LOTIVO-389975 format. One record per residue (C-alpha): x, y, z; residue in one letter; chain. Coordinates in steps of 0.5 Angstrom, whole numbers, plus 2048, in hexadecimal, padded with zeros to 3 digits. Layout:
% LOTIVO-389975
<<X; Y; Z>; 'A'; 'A'>
...
***
This chain:
% LOTIVO-389975
<<7F8; 800; 821>; 'X'; 'A'>
<<7F8; 801; 818>; 'X'; 'A'>
<<7FD; 806; 816>; 'X'; 'A'>
<<7FB; 807; 80E>; 'X'; 'A'>
<<802; 808; 80A>; 'X'; 'A'>
<<803; 80A; 803>; 'X'; 'A'>
<<809; 80A; 800>; 'X'; 'A'>
<<80C; 804; 801>; 'X'; 'A'>
<<812; 801; 7FE>; 'X'; 'A'>
<<812; 7FA; 7FE>; 'X'; 'A'>
<<818; 7F9; 801>; 'X'; 'A'>
<<815; 7FF; 808>; 'X'; 'A'>
<<80F; 7F9; 807>; 'X'; 'A'>
<<815; 7F2; 80A>; 'X'; 'A'>
<<818; 7F8; 80F>; 'X'; 'A'>
<<811; 7F9; 812>; 'X'; 'A'>
<<80F; 7F2; 812>; 'X'; 'A'>
<<816; 7F0; 816>; 'X'; 'A'>
<<815; 7F6; 81B>; 'X'; 'A'>
<<80E; 7F4; 81B>; 'X'; 'A'>
<<80D; 7ED; 81B>; 'X'; 'A'>
<<80A; 7EA; 813>; 'X'; 'A'>
<<803; 7EB; 814>; 'X'; 'A'>
<<803; 7F3; 816>; 'X'; 'A'>
<<803; 7F5; 80D>; 'X'; 'A'>
<<7FD; 7F4; 80C>; 'X'; 'A'>
<<7F9; 7F5; 806>; 'X'; 'A'>
<<7FE; 7F8; 801>; 'X'; 'A'>
<<7FD; 7FA; 7FA>; 'X'; 'A'>
<<802; 7FC; 7F5>; 'X'; 'A'>
<<801; 803; 7F2>; 'X'; 'A'>
<<808; 805; 7F0>; 'X'; 'A'>
<<810; 802; 7F0>; 'X'; 'A'>
<<815; 806; 7F3>; 'X'; 'A'>
<<81B; 80A; 7EE>; 'X'; 'A'>
<<81F; 80B; 7F4>; 'X'; 'A'>
<<826; 805; 7F3>; 'X'; 'A'>
<<827; 801; 7F8>; 'X'; 'A'>
<<82D; 806; 7FC>; 'X'; 'A'>
<<828; 80B; 7FC>; 'X'; 'A'>
<<822; 806; 7FF>; 'X'; 'A'>
<<827; 803; 804>; 'X'; 'A'>
<<829; 80B; 806>; 'X'; 'A'>
<<821; 80C; 806>; 'X'; 'A'>
<<820; 806; 80B>; 'X'; 'A'>
<<826; 808; 810>; 'X'; 'A'>
<<824; 810; 810>; 'X'; 'A'>
<<81D; 80D; 811>; 'X'; 'A'>
<<81D; 806; 817>; 'X'; 'A'>
<<825; 807; 818>; 'X'; 'A'>
<<82B; 803; 815>; 'X'; 'A'>
<<82B; 7FD; 81A>; 'X'; 'A'>
<<823; 7FB; 818>; 'X'; 'A'>
<<825; 7FC; 810>; 'X'; 'A'>
<<82D; 7F8; 811>; 'X'; 'A'>
<<829; 7F2; 814>; 'X'; 'A'>
<<825; 7F2; 80E>; 'X'; 'A'>
<<829; 7F3; 809>; 'X'; 'A'>
<<830; 7F1; 80B>; 'X'; 'A'>
<<837; 7F3; 808>; 'X'; 'A'>
<<839; 7F8; 804>; 'X'; 'A'>
<<836; 7FA; 7FD>; 'X'; 'A'>
<<830; 7F5; 7FF>; 'X'; 'A'>
<<829; 7F4; 7FA>; 'X'; 'A'>
<<823; 7F6; 7FD>; 'X'; 'A'>
<<81C; 7F4; 7F9>; 'X'; 'A'>
<<81A; 7FA; 7F4>; 'X'; 'A'>
<<813; 7F7; 7F4>; 'X'; 'A'>
<<80D; 7F3; 7F7>; 'X'; 'A'>
<<80F; 7EE; 7F3>; 'X'; 'A'>
<<817; 7ED; 7F3>; 'X'; 'A'>
<<815; 7EE; 7FB>; 'X'; 'A'>
<<810; 7E7; 7FB>; 'X'; 'A'>
<<80A; 7EC; 7FD>; 'X'; 'A'>
<<804; 7EA; 7FA>; 'X'; 'A'>
<<800; 7EF; 7F7>; 'X'; 'A'>
<<7F9; 7EF; 7F8>; 'X'; 'A'>
<<7F5; 7F0; 7F1>; 'X'; 'A'>
<<7EE; 7F3; 7F3>; 'X'; 'A'>
<<7E9; 7F2; 7EE>; 'X'; 'A'>
<<7E6; 7FA; 7ED>; 'X'; 'A'>
<<7DE; 7F8; 7ED>; 'X'; 'A'>
<<7E0; 7F3; 7F3>; 'X'; 'A'>
<<7E3; 7F9; 7F7>; 'X'; 'A'>
<<7DD; 7FE; 7F6>; 'X'; 'A'>
<<7D9; 7F8; 7F7>; 'X'; 'A'>
<<7DD; 7F7; 7FE>; 'X'; 'A'>
<<7DD; 7FF; 7FF>; 'X'; 'A'>
<<7D5; 800; 7FD>; 'X'; 'A'>
<<7D3; 7FB; 801>; 'X'; 'A'>
<<7D3; 7FE; 807>; 'X'; 'A'>
<<7D0; 805; 804>; 'X'; 'A'>
<<7C9; 807; 805>; 'X'; 'A'>
<<7C6; 805; 7FF>; 'X'; 'A'>
<<7C2; 80C; 7FE>; 'X'; 'A'>
<<7C9; 80F; 7FE>; 'X'; 'A'>
<<7CA; 809; 7F9>; 'X'; 'A'>
<<7C5; 80C; 7F4>; 'X'; 'A'>
<<7C7; 813; 7F5>; 'X'; 'A'>
<<7CF; 812; 7F3>; 'X'; 'A'>
<<7CB; 80D; 7ED>; 'X'; 'A'>
<<7C7; 814; 7EB>; 'X'; 'A'>
<<7CC; 819; 7EB>; 'X'; 'A'>
<<7D1; 814; 7E8>; 'X'; 'A'>
<<7CB; 814; 7E2>; 'X'; 'A'>
<<7CA; 81B; 7E1>; 'X'; 'A'>
<<7C5; 81C; 7E6>; 'X'; 'A'>
<<7C6; 823; 7EA>; 'X'; 'A'>
<<7C8; 823; 7F1>; 'X'; 'A'>
<<7C4; 828; 7F3>; 'X'; 'A'>
<<7BE; 825; 7F0>; 'X'; 'A'>
<<7BF; 81F; 7F5>; 'X'; 'A'>
<<7BE; 821; 7FC>; 'X'; 'A'>
***
């Protein structure tokens, strides 16, 4: 089963991998950085996953959580936009691609029907 989840912090990814296994979280793409403090993130994760699992992941009185994917040791896959577009459009009907390109070039969509 695949679940797509957005807005996941680096610390949450590590926690999900601890719970479900290292191969459970894949295709990680960094979109933005969290502005939460370590204490706020610990509290948020404890509310979602329970204080026991969070304490197992980060023991101690005032643990420091990773604040970004690099700090967490998670490889961020930087995708080449052109290669990604080729991957997406490669599975599309060529006629649909031609219509999309015509519309992008300024053609009237109703005249293409």
